[in-house]
N, C-alpha and C positions, 0 to 999 in steps of 0.2 A: 271174830269183832275186833279191827287192828286199835295193837295198844300205841303206837307211832303218836306222839303229842308234836302239835307242830313247835316251830323256833315262834319265840316272844317279839312279838313287835318293836321294834327301833323306836327308839325314843327318841321323839325329834328335838327333846328338850335337853339330850344330855349330850356334851361332848365327845368322841371318840379320840384316843391318839392319836397324832402323825408324828413325821420327823421329817423335818428342811433338810434336804440335800441338795440344797445350793441357792447362793444367797448370793444378788451379784449388783451393783449399782448403776442405775441407768444414769441417770439425773442426780442435780442434786437435792431434791426432794421427792425421789422413787427411787425402790429396790424393785428385783425381779426375785421372783422366790419360787425355784420346784419344792415339792413339796408331796410325801407320799405317807399311805395309811398306814400304821403299823398291820392292822391286822391284814391286810394284801386282798381286803373284799376289794372289788368293784366299787366306784366311784358311781356310775352309771349319771353322769350328767351328757349336756348336748349342749354347744356356742348361747350363749346371751344367760347365763343359769349363773347365781353368784354362788358363794359360803361365807358363815359366820367365822369368824377365825378368834380365839380363845386366846390369850393369856395368862396362865393364873396369879391372880397375886392381883390384874390386872385391870380384866375386862374382856371387851366381846366386840368385836365390831364386822360389818358387812362386807367381804370383798369380791370384787367380780373377778371368776375364771375367767384368765386371759385365752390356756390352753384348747388344742381340739382334740377329742375323742382319737380322730385319727392317729396321732404324730405321740402320743406317752401311752404308757401302761394303762391299764383300767384301773389301779387303783393309786393314779400320777395324774397329780393338776398341777396346773403354776399360773402365778398371781403377780400381777405387780399394786405394790403397797405405796400409797405418797404420805408422808409425813405430815399430819394435819393431827391428832390428838396424841390422846398417853398410850392406849392399844398401840395406834401404829409407831408412835415411836419408840416406843419398847419392841418390839419386831425390828426396826433397823437396827439396833440394837444386838438382834438376836447372829448368830451363825448355822454353816450346815453341821448338822447333828443335832441338832438345839428340837425342842419339844415342843406343839401348839396343841392348842381343841381345836376341833372341827366341827361343824353341822351343819350339815345339807347333804345335796345340792339343792337349793328353793328357785324359786320364781318361774317366771316361765322362758323358751327360747326363743331365738331366731329364726322360722320357717325353712331352716335347708335343708329337708327333706321333703317339704311339702312345696307350699306356695312357690320358691324361691327355683325348685327345677325348671331344667329348660327354659330360663328366663334370664335378659343381660340382668346385670348384680352392678349395683351402684349402691358404694360404700362410704359415707361421707362421717372424717372424723375430726374431730378437734381438740385437738392436744389427750390429756389423759383419756379422752373418749375414745382412744386406740386401741386400749386393752382390753375391755371387752368384746369390738366389733374382730379383737384380731384372728380370735379362738372362733368367727364361720368365715374370716379369708380365709385364714387354714385350709378349715375345712372345705371350705369352697373350689380353691389352690388343687388339692388332694384329688378334688372329685374332679377333678375340672371338665372332664368328657359332656356331666350333667349338667352346666351351665351354658352358657351362652355366654356373650361378651363381658369381662368384666373389665370396670374402671372401680381410681378407688382415688378419692381424694384427701387430702388428710393436709391439717393446720396446727400450727404454732406460736404462741405471742415471740421466742425465738430461736434462733438455732440452736443454742443452751438444751431445751427443752423438749427436742427430739428424742421420742421412742425408738428402741429397738432400728436401730440405725444401720446395722445390716442388712436387716429385715426389707428396710427398705432401701436400699440400692437393688438386694435382687427383685424387688417387684420393678425396679424403674428399667432394670436389663429386659425382663421378661420380655418376649415377642406376644403371650397371650394374656396380658394384663399393660389394662395403660391406667400409670398410675402418676398422679399431678399433685406436687409438694408445697407448700408454702411458707411464708411467716410474717409474724403481722410488723415485725422489725427484725433487719437485719445485720448481723457486724463482719466486719473486715476478710475474715473470711467464704461468705456466702453467696454465692453466683446462679441462686435459682431464684424464685420467683418472690415480691414484696406483698403483704397485700392480707385483708381478711380471707376467709376459704371460700367464699360468696366469690370473689375475684375469679376463682380456678373454673367457674360454671363455663364462662362462656369460650372456653378452651376444650368443652367435652358434645359430646352430642348423644340424645336421650332419643330411645323407642318406646313411649311411652306407655304403647296398648305390652308391653312385654317386656319390660322393666318393674325390677325391682330395688327400693330404694334402705338401706342402713342408715339412718347419723345417729351419732352420738357423741357429746361434746359437752361446752359449758353451755348454760340457758340462757345465757344470750343470743347463742350462735342460729338453737331451732328456728328461733321469730325469722329470722333471714333466710335462715335453708332451705326453710319451708316454704318462702314467697318467690326464690328458682323454682325449687320442686315445681310448683304451682306456674310457672310461667315455660316451663316443657309440656306444660295441661298434662301431668302425671295426677293417677287419681288417688287418693287418700286411701284407697285400701290396699294400692300396692306401695304403700310407705310403714315403713317400723323404724318405733323411735326407742333407744334404749334410755329411761330416765330412774335414776338411783336417786331417792331419798335417804333417809334413815333409817332403813328397815333394822333396830333395833331387835324384835323376836326375831321373824322372817318366815312369821307362820299369821300373820291376818290378827294378831289379841294383840297386842300395844297399845297400838293407832299412830302410830308415831311419823309412816310411813305415807298418810292418807292423802291422794291430790283431788283434792275436791269430792272427797267422798270413793276414789279409785285407790285401793291399799296397793302401793307399789309392790311389796314383796309375794302378795299371790297374782297380780293381774296384770303384772308385770315382774323384772322389771323392762323386760321386753314388750311395748304398746304396739300394736296395729294404730294408728292415725286414725283409722275413718271411727272407731271405740272411742276416741279422744277432744276430737277437731272441736268436741262444742266448751273443752277446758283449757283451750292454751293457753289462755292467759296467766292459767295458774305454770305451766312450765317453766 
């Protein structure tokens, strides 16, 4: 009879220690972080999932994973944090080498290795909505032969709020990607499109039967983007939305993230539109 004992189950409520490897300012409001688990254990996440980030003595906040597992070590992930509260404000004051706590990964994911395979991909990102979708974009670009046409639409309120400017330039110059960008309000340096993100839809072509759309952005954006996708006659089951709410516990216990009975932390944050079309008004 074997005397080998199974390893204890991971406590989903107990943060594990991690170290900030890189801290870089992206905009006046957003900071980029590269994080490594102190244990060296693999994080085992997929595009679309999120982490609960804790700062001792301050609190905890849900933050989307922005990296793709195709581009970082197994015990590393990247995130972008907007300064909107006590935890995020404290994170903005940290530097490389500082410690934080982690729980996760939590939530559903973009089906980059399932329903999105062999299909054309349309990514529609508004503002900080690019952060979680960047993970899926990187995944698709790193396995480019597994997908059809890739189109990326990105909109921000102003040029100063653009994220990952170097990557945007790379996407714009690639021959195997159609990248279109717009700002709500230009400035003296801006030479690109001006207008809300839906003004870009007239510049693209979509084959509805073979296209999967991924949408993430401010709440007001979804209603109008979904109307544009309907004009292309896209089926609801071919549309994925990343919907973030205040996912306090991350495991469906506290109820803070409910959207008309749907728990964003467990059923999302990535939803298939066909599953939540009836609660669209709550988006």
